[in-house]
N, C-alpha and C positions, 0 to 999 in steps of 0.2 A: 471595653469590648473584650479584651483578653480575659478579664475576670469572669465575664459572662460565659465565655467559651469554656473556661476551666470548670465553672460551676455546672454547666450542662454536661460536660464529659464525665463528671463525677456524680451525676444523678442516675438513679436506678428505676427500673420498672419490673413488672412480673415476668420471670423467665418463661412462663407458660406460653407467652406470645411467640417467642423465638422457637421454642420446642414444637409448638403447633405448626408453625410455618415449615419447619424442617420436615416434619412428618408428612404434611400436605404436599410439599414440593417433591419429596422422594416418591410419594404415591402417584402423583400426576405424571412424573417422568417415567415411572414403571409402566403405567397404562399406555403412555405414548409410545414407548419402545415395543411393547407387546403388539399394539395396533400396527406399527410400522412393519414389524416382522410378519404378522399375520396376513397383511395385504401383499406380501411378497415383494415389498419395495426395496429390500436390501439387494436382492438379486436384480431387480428391474433397473434400479438407479446406479448401482455401484459395481455389480459383477458383469452384467450383460454388455453394457456399452464398451466399445473398443477405444473410445476417446472421451476424456473428461475435461470440462471447462474448469479452470483453476482461478483462484484469486491472485491478484498481483502481489508478488513477494512470497507466495505460498505454493508455487508450482511444484515444490518437492513433496507436498502432501497429496497422496493419491491412494486409491483403493489398492489393496494388496491381495487381489484375487480371492480365493476361497477363505483366506485368513481374515478377510474383512469381517466375517461373522464373529471372529474372536474379539474384535474391537467392540462390537455390539454386546457381546456376552459380558465383557468387562464393564461396560457402561451399565448394563442391566444389574449386575451384582452390586455395583457401587450405589445404585438407587436403593436397593434393599438395605444396605448398610447405613446409608444416610437416614432412611426412614426410621430404623430402629435405634440409630445413634450408636453404632458399633464402629470403633476406631474412626470417629467422625471426621477428624481433620484429614486423615489420609484418604478416606472415602470421598470427601468433597473434592480433593485435588484430583483423584482418579476420574471422578465424574466429569469435572471441568475439562481435563485433558482429553478424555475419550470422546466426549460429546463434541467438543470443539474440533477435534480431528475429523469426526464424522461430518460436521457442518462444512469444513473446509475442503473435503474431498472433491466436491463438485458444486460449483456455484449455481448450476442449473436448478438446484432444489432450494435456493435461498428463499427463506420466509422470515418475516419480522419476528415471529414468535420463536424461531430457532435462535436468532440473535438475542432475544430477550432472555432465553434460557441460559445462553452462554454468559451473558452479563450477570445475571442473578447468581449463577453457580460460582463465578469468580468472586463475587462479594461474599458469598457464604463460606468461602475458604477461611476468611479472616474473622468470622463471627463465632462466639462461643456457644453454638447451637447444640453442642453435644454434652453440655454440662447439666442438663435437666431433663428428666423423663426420658432416659436413654439407657442403653446397655452400659455405656461408658460410666455414667454416674452411679449405676448399680454396682459395678465392679470396683469403682474407686470412690467411695462416699466422701472422701476428703475433697474431691474435685466436683462435688454436687452443690449447685447453688440455685436458690430459689429466686434470686434477683439478678438481673442482667443490666449492664449499662444501657441507658435509654437510647443512646445513639445506635446500638446494634439492631434495634427494631425500627427506629426512625429512618435509617438508611434504606431499608426495604420499601418503606412508604414513599420516600423521596424518589426512588427509582421508578416506582409505579406512577407517581405524579408526573415525572418527566415523560414517560411513555404516553400517558393520556393527553397531557397538555400540549406536547409537541405534535401529536397526531391531530389535535384540534386546530393548532396554528396552521398546520399544513393544509387543512380543509378551507382556510380562508382565501380561496382563489376563485376566479370567475367561472372556471369550468364547473366547480363543485356547487357554488352558491347561485350563480346566474343561469347556468345551463343544465344543472342537475346531472352532470356527467361525472363519472361513468354509470351512476346508479340507473339512469334512464335506460341504458342498454341492458344492464344486468337484470333489473326488475321486469322489464318487458319479456325477457327470456323465460320468466316463470308464469306466463299467462295461461299455461295449461294446467295449473294447479287447481284442484277442486275447490269450489266455493269462492276462494279469494283470487282466483286466476284473472277474472276481468278487471279487478282493481289494479293489478300490476301494469295495466296499460294506461292508467290515469296519470296525467301530468301532475296533478296536485299531490298525488302520493309520492312521486319521484322527488318533488321539492320538499315535501314533509320529511322524508327520510334523510335528504341531504342536510337540511337545516337542523333537524334534530340531532343528527350524527355529529355535526360540528359543535353544537351546544353541549351535547353529552360529554364529548372528549374534553372540552374546555373547562367544564364546571363540576364534573362528577367527583373529583377529588375533594373539592370544597364541601360537598354534601357528605362525603365519607369521613372527613376529618371532624366535622361538627357532630357532637354527640346527639344533639336534638334532631338532626336530619339524617343520621347515619342509616337508620332502617330504611327510610325512603330511598336513600342513595343506593343501598345494596339491592333493593327490589328493582331499581332501574338497571343496575349492573346485570342482574340475572335476566331480566326481560330483554335488555338490549343484546346481550351476548347469545342468548338462546335463539333470538330472532335471526341474528346474523349467521348462527350455526345452521339454521334451517334453510336459509336462502342462499348462502354462499359456501363453497367448498374450501373452508380455511382450517380444516382439521381440528386439532386439540386447542387451538389458541383461545376460543371463547371460554372453554372450561378452565383453562389455566388462569385466565384473567378473573373469572368468577371466584375461584379458590384463593387466588393471590389477594383479592380485594378484602378478604376476611382479616388481613393483617391490621386493618384500620379499626377493628373492634377492640374492646378493652381487654386487659389481661385477665379479668375475672371471667369474661366470656370464653377465652381460650382455656382457662383453667377448668371450666365446666366441660368443655369438649374433651380435654385430657382425662377428666374424671369418668366420662363415658367410656373411654378406652380402658380405663382401669377395671371396669365392670367385666372385661373379658378375662379377668383373673390371671394376668400374665405377671408373674412375680418380678421379672426383671424391670418392670415399669413402675413398681410401687415405691420408688424413691421420692421423698418430699423433703425439701431443704429450704429454709427461708434466709439463708446467708447471702450477703452481697457477693457478687462475683469478684474473685481475686485472681488476677493473671499469674500463672506460674513464672513467666518471664516478663518482667516489666518493660524491658527494652523492645522485645518482640511485639508486645501489646501496643506500645507507642508507635512502633514502626508500622503496624497494621493500620493505625489511625491515619498516619501520613500517606501510606499507599492508597487507602480508600478515598482520602480527601482529594488526592491528585486524580484518581480514577473518576470520581464523581464530577470533578471540574471538566474532565475530558468529555464525559457524557453530556454535560451542559452545553459545550461549545462545538463539539464535533458535528452535530446535525446541521450547523450553519456553514459548513465548508463549501456548500454550493455557491455561496456568494463570491467565492474566489474564481468562479468560472463564468465565461460569457455565454450568451444564448439561453434559450428556454430550458429549464431544468427537466420538465417532463419529456422534452424532445431528445436532449443529449444524455440525460440520466447521469451526468457528472456530479456526484455528490448526493445521489438519490438514495442509495442503499445505506443502511445503518443510521437512518435519521428519523425513524418512526413515521414514515409517510405510508400510511396504511390504506389500501384500496382506493387509490386516487386515479389510476390510469387503466384504460382498456386500449392496449396496443396490439396491432397485428402487422406482420411484415412478410415480404417476399424477397428472397435473396438468391440470385443466380450468380455463382462464382465462375470466373473465366480465368484459366491458367494458361499463360503464354510462354513458350520457349523463347528465351531472350535472344538466342542465336538464329534459330530457323524461323521463328514467328508462328510456329504451329500452335493452335489454340485448342484447349480442351474445356468443354462445358461440363462443369462438375455436377454430378447427381449427389446431392447431400445425403440421400438415404444410404449411400454406400459407406458413409462414415458416422452418421449421427442417427440417434433414435428420433422418433417423431416429436417427442417432447423437447429434446435438445435442439432440434431444428427450429421448432416454434420459438423457443426462447432466444436462440441466436439471431433470428431474422430481424429483431428490432432493438437489440442491445449492442451498442458500439464496441464495448470491450470483448464481448463474445465474438463479434464479427472479426475483430482484429486477431484474436487468438486463433480462431479457425483458419484465417487466411495464412498465418504462419505455419499452422499444421499442414495445410495444403501445399505450401511452398516446400517444406521438408519432405513431405510424402512424394511429391512428383519429382523432386530432385533425386530421391532414391530410385525412382522409376526410370531415370535416365535423362530427364529434361535438363537443359542448361540454364542455371540460375532462373528458375521459374518466376514469372511476374504474376501477381494475383490481383485481379480487379473484381469488382462486384457491381451488378445492377440490382439496386436495392430500393424497395418502396415500403413505406410505413404509413399506417393510418393510426391517428391518435384521438381517442375520445369522440368517436363519431365523425371525425373529419374525413374528407376524401384522402385516399392514399396519395403520397407524394414522394419524390426522390429523397433518399436519406443519406447515402454515402456518395461522395464524388466518384463517378465511374472511371475517371481518368487517372485516379491515384493508384499506384502500385502499393498495395497494403503490405506486401512483404518487406518493403523498405521502412515502414513505420514501426516504431518501437513503443511498447506499452510503458506508460509513466504516469505521474500525477499531473502532467501538463494537459492543457485543453487539447482535444482532438480536432484539429483544424480541418480535417477531411470530412467532417459531418456537415452536410449542406444546411443552410439557414432554414428556420422553421416557417418564416413568412406569415406569422400570425402572432397574436399576443394573448397570453394568459395572465391576467392581473392577479396579484396576491403575493403571499409569503412563500 
């Protein structure tokens, strides 16, 4: 086994694959940031709100007023440098840090594809993606290599395989397969589309989409890995993600996945793509070298392999942390994020907070619009960690207003995947006394239903 591992780690493949992915990744991130800024979302999500929901352990990461734009500019520039391969390692680090900071500023904007970008950008820090077809290789021909260790390409394939396969496993539940939920809700909402609108009301279409979606996620990587089925697999990737892009508001994610799936193609394919870029007659990109990659620092190289091995092990086991918690995952959401559970829930909630003066008994019924944006209030109303953090904010706010040790309770109702709305948080619990932790939140009321599956 050890001999096989050593043989694999010392095998090489065309560096064009890694260079192509570097360029494609930088370009897609560039487009994503431009889109984010053009829609005015920097101001809407990070500048305008007076309160921001934070991740546990990262409450110190917050927007910095107008200077938040500087973080986005830094991220934007690092995308350009990654794409052209200029000071690649430093650029990859800057992108990872700046993008992750942006992602952690407010968990209201959490999306699976943001997490995917963070994970991929961390991996790319350790890959020699700047040693071929780059400004760095042009400026330093001694460090230009036409062959890269095979694992540096395979690790990107593995990460994509985890995303797809785990998303497929998550769909093996009774809501998705037996009840076609939540697709039945979402597709019905598109009944006003021209020509295909009436089809969106058909039950058979809801089940077709549900079952095909599960099968696609579970088996698409097998099609992409196999050379004989790769073209068919990629056509399915394009059709599937373009369709989801048309029907669901999930931003850049479909296009990122389409482009990322090209990593499964051969090095010769990527070489042809880079040759097409050469036709632009950019002299800094005309470097060609067939040498095997030789790390400048062997110890750092071995350390990178160790770090990435540990990191990938975490990626394999972390999505199953929900097994450590009691209750229905879709209801409590304890262990739901960062586990590649994509488009599995339609939740809506109502939350009326009541702040009570512990000494006088005076009650204040909170108007959430006084503190939260419409989007923040919507997300808060059905996510327990949001509810708890907001309750602590209300405690601190009204204590500053003169109330004595304010008690914070909530009358909260949540509807999940078409079910009737039901009480969510125990209304007798003073949430100001509850602390955020990795322990189960015992103040969430039971689901009183069963969703079978993984």
